[in-house]
One Martini backbone bead per residue (centre of mass of N, CA, C, O) as a GRO file, in nm:
protein
  275
    1UNK     BB    1  -0.254   2.172   0.335
    2UNK     BB    2  -0.296   1.851   0.163
    3UNK     BB    3  -0.329   1.652  -0.069
    4UNK     BB    4  -0.203   1.468  -0.283
    5UNK     BB    5  -0.090   1.676  -0.554
    6UNK     BB    6  -0.187   1.991  -0.504
    7UNK     BB    7   0.092   2.185  -0.452
    8UNK     BB    8   0.276   2.244  -0.201
    9UNK     BB    9   0.557   2.287  -0.316
   10UNK     BB   10   0.481   2.495  -0.528
   11UNK     BB   11   0.388   2.705  -0.322
   12UNK     BB   12   0.645   2.729  -0.158
   13UNK     BB   13   0.815   2.831  -0.405
   14UNK     BB   14   0.636   3.078  -0.462
   15UNK     BB   15   0.694   3.220  -0.195
   16UNK     BB   16   0.997   3.236  -0.232
   17UNK     BB   17   0.997   3.391  -0.513
   18UNK     BB   18   0.833   3.645  -0.356
   19UNK     BB   19   1.068   3.706  -0.194
   20UNK     BB   20   1.367   3.863  -0.081
   21UNK     BB   21   1.510   3.544  -0.109
   22UNK     BB   22   1.514   3.415  -0.409
   23UNK     BB   23   1.836   3.373  -0.439
   24UNK     BB   24   1.805   3.167  -0.252
   25UNK     BB   25   1.764   2.872  -0.136
   26UNK     BB   26   1.557   2.582  -0.229
   27UNK     BB   27   1.460   2.324  -0.002
   28UNK     BB   28   1.340   1.995  -0.073
   29UNK     BB   29   1.203   1.756   0.168
   30UNK     BB   30   1.178   1.409   0.252
   31UNK     BB   31   1.252   1.282   0.555
   32UNK     BB   32   1.201   0.967   0.486
   33UNK     BB   33   1.446   0.954   0.270
   34UNK     BB   34   1.623   0.948   0.507
   35UNK     BB   35   1.836   0.793   0.681
   36UNK     BB   36   1.811   0.748   1.008
   37UNK     BB   37   2.132   0.759   1.069
   38UNK     BB   38   2.144   1.058   0.888
   39UNK     BB   39   1.959   1.287   0.978
   40UNK     BB   40   2.135   1.474   1.158
   41UNK     BB   41   2.367   1.522   0.951
   42UNK     BB   42   2.179   1.647   0.728
   43UNK     BB   43   2.070   1.881   0.906
   44UNK     BB   44   2.332   1.983   1.083
   45UNK     BB   45   2.591   1.839   1.037
   46UNK     BB   46   2.963   1.827   1.034
   47UNK     BB   47   3.238   1.840   1.210
   48UNK     BB   48   3.554   1.884   1.234
   49UNK     BB   49   3.699   1.597   1.383
   50UNK     BB   50   3.481   1.393   1.502
   51UNK     BB   51   3.627   1.164   1.316
   52UNK     BB   52   3.782   0.921   1.176
   53UNK     BB   53   3.702   0.964   0.831
   54UNK     BB   54   3.521   1.214   0.884
   55UNK     BB   55   3.365   1.446   0.708
   56UNK     BB   56   3.288   1.752   0.661
   57UNK     BB   57   2.952   1.913   0.680
   58UNK     BB   58   2.677   2.055   0.551
   59UNK     BB   59   2.371   2.120   0.630
   60UNK     BB   60   2.058   2.230   0.565
   61UNK     BB   61   2.057   2.471   0.771
   62UNK     BB   62   2.312   2.599   0.631
   63UNK     BB   63   2.270   2.584   0.315
   64UNK     BB   64   2.012   2.780   0.296
   65UNK     BB   65   2.043   3.023   0.461
   66UNK     BB   66   1.798   3.266   0.356
   67UNK     BB   67   1.608   3.053   0.283
   68UNK     BB   68   1.413   2.754   0.201
   69UNK     BB   69   1.242   2.495   0.383
   70UNK     BB   70   1.084   2.204   0.261
   71UNK     BB   71   0.878   1.980   0.465
   72UNK     BB   72   0.813   1.636   0.444
   73UNK     BB   73   0.711   1.390   0.688
   74UNK     BB   74   0.706   1.461   0.999
   75UNK     BB   75   0.478   1.240   1.091
   76UNK     BB   76   0.693   0.985   1.013
   77UNK     BB   77   0.867   1.067   1.255
   78UNK     BB   78   1.018   1.103   1.526
   79UNK     BB   79   1.028   1.306   1.804
   80UNK     BB   80   1.335   1.338   1.798
   81UNK     BB   81   1.346   1.458   1.513
   82UNK     BB   82   1.146   1.691   1.561
   83UNK     BB   83   1.326   1.834   1.781
   84UNK     BB   84   1.535   1.963   1.596
   85UNK     BB   85   1.334   2.179   1.491
   86UNK     BB   86   1.235   2.294   1.755
   87UNK     BB   87   1.510   2.412   1.850
   88UNK     BB   88   1.546   2.608   1.615
   89UNK     BB   89   1.276   2.768   1.648
   90UNK     BB   90   1.335   2.859   1.949
   91UNK     BB   91   1.655   2.966   1.914
   92UNK     BB   92   1.798   3.005   1.617
   93UNK     BB   93   1.977   2.738   1.662
   94UNK     BB   94   2.286   2.536   1.607
   95UNK     BB   95   2.466   2.217   1.602
   96UNK     BB   96   2.694   2.035   1.508
   97UNK     BB   97   2.836   1.735   1.487
   98UNK     BB   98   3.089   1.782   1.727
   99UNK     BB   99   3.003   2.064   1.817
  100UNK     BB  100   2.992   2.404   1.999
  101UNK     BB  101   2.901   2.596   1.785
  102UNK     BB  102   2.688   2.847   1.724
  103UNK     BB  103   2.430   2.857   1.472
  104UNK     BB  104   2.262   3.050   1.272
  105UNK     BB  105   1.931   3.066   1.175
  106UNK     BB  106   1.802   3.235   0.863
  107UNK     BB  107   1.567   3.090   0.771
  108UNK     BB  108   1.289   2.898   0.635
  109UNK     BB  109   0.999   2.703   0.738
  110UNK     BB  110   0.811   2.460   0.551
  111UNK     BB  111   0.525   2.261   0.607
  112UNK     BB  112   0.387   1.945   0.518
  113UNK     BB  113   0.039   1.822   0.498
  114UNK     BB  114  -0.222   1.583   0.446
  115UNK     BB  115  -0.320   1.651   0.725
  116UNK     BB  116  -0.445   1.759   0.997
  117UNK     BB  117  -0.250   1.848   1.259
  118UNK     BB  118  -0.454   1.794   1.491
  119UNK     BB  119  -0.486   1.493   1.417
  120UNK     BB  120  -0.184   1.417   1.452
  121UNK     BB  121  -0.174   1.480   1.749
  122UNK     BB  122  -0.392   1.277   1.845
  123UNK     BB  123  -0.215   1.035   1.706
  124UNK     BB  124   0.089   1.081   1.779
  125UNK     BB  125   0.267   1.218   1.511
  126UNK     BB  126   0.269   1.511   1.642
  127UNK     BB  127   0.404   1.774   1.783
  128UNK     BB  128   0.264   2.034   1.940
  129UNK     BB  129   0.510   2.230   1.978
  130UNK     BB  130   0.589   2.230   1.675
  131UNK     BB  131   0.321   2.332   1.556
  132UNK     BB  132   0.317   2.609   1.708
  133UNK     BB  133   0.581   2.706   1.566
  134UNK     BB  134   0.481   2.672   1.267
  135UNK     BB  135   0.192   2.824   1.311
  136UNK     BB  136   0.185   3.120   1.166
  137UNK     BB  137   0.085   3.004   0.872
  138UNK     BB  138  -0.206   2.865   0.717
  139UNK     BB  139  -0.252   2.649   0.424
  140UNK     BB  140  -0.522   2.551   0.226
  141UNK     BB  141  -0.546   2.295  -0.028
  142UNK     BB  142  -0.763   2.215  -0.247
  143UNK     BB  143  -0.889   2.003  -0.440
  144UNK     BB  144  -0.977   1.989  -0.770
  145UNK     BB  145  -1.284   1.906  -0.721
  146UNK     BB  146  -1.316   2.203  -0.558
  147UNK     BB  147  -1.179   2.356  -0.839
  148UNK     BB  148  -1.288   2.349  -1.151
  149UNK     BB  149  -1.207   2.638  -1.265
  150UNK     BB  150  -0.883   2.548  -1.265
  151UNK     BB  151  -0.832   2.315  -1.455
  152UNK     BB  152  -0.817   2.423  -1.750
  153UNK     BB  153  -0.590   2.639  -1.710
  154UNK     BB  154  -0.381   2.426  -1.608
  155UNK     BB  155  -0.386   2.243  -1.857
  156UNK     BB  156  -0.295   2.460  -2.055
  157UNK     BB  157  -0.027   2.530  -1.920
  158UNK     BB  158   0.100   2.249  -1.937
  159UNK     BB  159   0.083   2.222  -2.237
  160UNK     BB  160   0.254   2.470  -2.303
  161UNK     BB  161   0.511   2.370  -2.167
  162UNK     BB  162   0.547   2.109  -2.334
  163UNK     BB  163   0.538   2.239  -2.620
  164UNK     BB  164   0.777   2.431  -2.581
  165UNK     BB  165   0.991   2.204  -2.581
  166UNK     BB  166   0.892   2.163  -2.907
  167UNK     BB  167   0.834   2.441  -3.042
  168UNK     BB  168   0.523   2.492  -2.961
  169UNK     BB  169   0.238   2.730  -2.976
  170UNK     BB  170  -0.004   2.612  -3.143
  171UNK     BB  171  -0.328   2.540  -2.992
  172UNK     BB  172  -0.609   2.318  -2.940
  173UNK     BB  173  -0.921   2.243  -2.763
  174UNK     BB  174  -1.145   2.031  -2.749
  175UNK     BB  175  -1.455   1.978  -2.617
  176UNK     BB  176  -1.415   1.686  -2.517
  177UNK     BB  177  -1.153   1.743  -2.358
  178UNK     BB  178  -1.265   1.958  -2.172
  179UNK     BB  179  -1.480   1.788  -2.040
  180UNK     BB  180  -1.300   1.574  -1.919
  181UNK     BB  181  -1.111   1.748  -1.749
  182UNK     BB  182  -1.340   1.883  -1.569
  183UNK     BB  183  -1.495   1.592  -1.483
  184UNK     BB  184  -1.269   1.468  -1.364
  185UNK     BB  185  -1.141   1.370  -1.044
  186UNK     BB  186  -0.842   1.378  -0.971
  187UNK     BB  187  -0.682   1.210  -0.733
  188UNK     BB  188  -0.379   1.333  -0.801
  189UNK     BB  189  -0.422   1.604  -0.906
  190UNK     BB  190  -0.178   1.807  -1.018
  191UNK     BB  191   0.008   1.572  -1.087
  192UNK     BB  192  -0.186   1.420  -1.281
  193UNK     BB  193  -0.245   1.650  -1.474
  194UNK     BB  194   0.045   1.697  -1.569
  195UNK     BB  195   0.094   1.410  -1.677
  196UNK     BB  196  -0.131   1.403  -1.885
  197UNK     BB  197  -0.030   1.647  -2.064
  198UNK     BB  198   0.205   1.496  -2.209
  199UNK     BB  199   0.066   1.310  -2.411
  200UNK     BB  200  -0.062   1.517  -2.617
  201UNK     BB  201   0.220   1.653  -2.684
  202UNK     BB  202   0.330   1.387  -2.829
  203UNK     BB  203   0.047   1.390  -3.017
  204UNK     BB  204   0.050   1.625  -3.206
  205UNK     BB  205  -0.204   1.855  -3.281
  206UNK     BB  206  -0.370   2.135  -3.327
  207UNK     BB  207  -0.612   1.947  -3.227
  208UNK     BB  208  -0.690   1.848  -2.918
  209UNK     BB  209  -0.802   1.533  -2.810
  210UNK     BB  210  -0.930   1.268  -2.641
  211UNK     BB  211  -0.750   1.064  -2.802
  212UNK     BB  212  -0.473   1.190  -2.664
  213UNK     BB  213  -0.505   1.024  -2.437
  214UNK     BB  214  -0.447   0.796  -2.238
  215UNK     BB  215  -0.590   0.496  -2.258
  216UNK     BB  216  -0.678   0.472  -1.941
  217UNK     BB  217  -0.868   0.744  -1.978
  218UNK     BB  218  -1.103   0.667  -2.166
  219UNK     BB  219  -1.145   0.409  -1.965
  220UNK     BB  220  -1.210   0.251  -1.681
  221UNK     BB  221  -1.157  -0.082  -1.646
  222UNK     BB  222  -1.207  -0.132  -1.334
  223UNK     BB  223  -1.463   0.115  -1.345
  224UNK     BB  224  -1.662   0.210  -1.588
  225UNK     BB  225  -1.920   0.316  -1.459
  226UNK     BB  226  -1.798   0.522  -1.260
  227UNK     BB  227  -1.636   0.672  -1.474
  228UNK     BB  228  -1.886   0.776  -1.632
  229UNK     BB  229  -2.027   0.922  -1.398
  230UNK     BB  230  -1.797   1.111  -1.311
  231UNK     BB  231  -1.789   1.231  -1.627
  232UNK     BB  232  -2.078   1.280  -1.740
  233UNK     BB  233  -2.189   1.081  -1.954
  234UNK     BB  234  -2.320   1.004  -2.232
  235UNK     BB  235  -2.418   0.741  -2.406
  236UNK     BB  236  -2.261   0.810  -2.671
  237UNK     BB  237  -1.993   0.875  -2.527
  238UNK     BB  238  -1.950   0.606  -2.391
  239UNK     BB  239  -1.943   0.440  -2.655
  240UNK     BB  240  -1.702   0.588  -2.784
  241UNK     BB  241  -1.501   0.538  -2.555
  242UNK     BB  242  -1.508   0.234  -2.558
  243UNK     BB  243  -1.406   0.195  -2.843
  244UNK     BB  244  -1.133   0.343  -2.793
  245UNK     BB  245  -1.031   0.144  -2.577
  246UNK     BB  246  -1.027  -0.104  -2.756
  247UNK     BB  247  -0.843   0.010  -2.975
  248UNK     BB  248  -0.605   0.055  -2.783
  249UNK     BB  249  -0.585  -0.246  -2.689
  250UNK     BB  250  -0.536  -0.320  -3.011
  251UNK     BB  251  -0.325  -0.106  -3.128
  252UNK     BB  252  -0.529   0.015  -3.366
  253UNK     BB  253  -0.679  -0.238  -3.461
  254UNK     BB  254  -0.975  -0.256  -3.628
  255UNK     BB  255  -1.030  -0.553  -3.680
  256UNK     BB  256  -0.991  -0.649  -3.384
  257UNK     BB  257  -1.198  -0.452  -3.261
  258UNK     BB  258  -1.441  -0.555  -3.417
  259UNK     BB  259  -1.435  -0.847  -3.306
  260UNK     BB  260  -1.469  -0.771  -3.013
  261UNK     BB  261  -1.752  -0.603  -3.074
  262UNK     BB  262  -1.920  -0.742  -3.301
  263UNK     BB  263  -1.841  -0.574  -3.563
  264UNK     BB  264  -1.792  -0.401  -3.825
  265UNK     BB  265  -1.556  -0.205  -3.963
  266UNK     BB  266  -1.752   0.004  -4.072
  267UNK     BB  267  -1.910   0.050  -3.807
  268UNK     BB  268  -1.672   0.147  -3.647
  269UNK     BB  269  -1.610   0.400  -3.822
  270UNK     BB  270  -1.892   0.529  -3.773
  271UNK     BB  271  -1.878   0.554  -3.469
  272UNK     BB  272  -1.623   0.741  -3.464
  273UNK     BB  273  -1.766   0.978  -3.645
  274UNK     BB  274  -1.972   1.014  -3.447
  275UNK     BB  275  -2.125   1.291  -3.252
   0.00000   0.00000   0.00000
């Protein structure tokens, strides 16, 4: 359970990789991505000879073998669809569409929710009986803003992974970039942090600085005051970040940025050098 982007699928895969069945498949699905008319066939599979022109196929429950199915979006589908999983969890068996043979389900199901399941039950979005079957062990993943000590190590790891793709091993992170990363609110959580780490890796210098962030992160144009307060910026830092945002908006053209700011080009350069 956790907000969007906190790493629910990542954790589910981590659990799978640490299990005795890590060599078996790990299948992650958002059930709402499946066409409603094909949900049953995708989950259960189709038996041979069910209809003319319809080919037999293995569903997710069969394909996973002894592995793990990670399901997101259960609260957004009908109770009828939720009942498919309830029956499997209750009986440990399923039948393909058009089949009569009982097939043993040998895998594991991990469900992801963005809201507390109890609230979803009250809102009649989630079957209570399905939740009780799923709730063998519940893990709450807090958002990044509630675990600030994890942010910098995660950012460093993501940078390391991105730079490794470019065969770069040595890098440093400047203090201003560290400060930004730790104090930014990260509404998109782990997913947003990982995506932002790509940009500095593409603009690689040995010391990665705040300047290497995507332009829209230098200062939130939609709400610059709140952005500055959320990031706990000093007045000098705010001024410097604003200048960098204007420079980025001007495509790096210092003369145009100086005209925008109504200062001389020399003053602009001095402001950027100022610590």
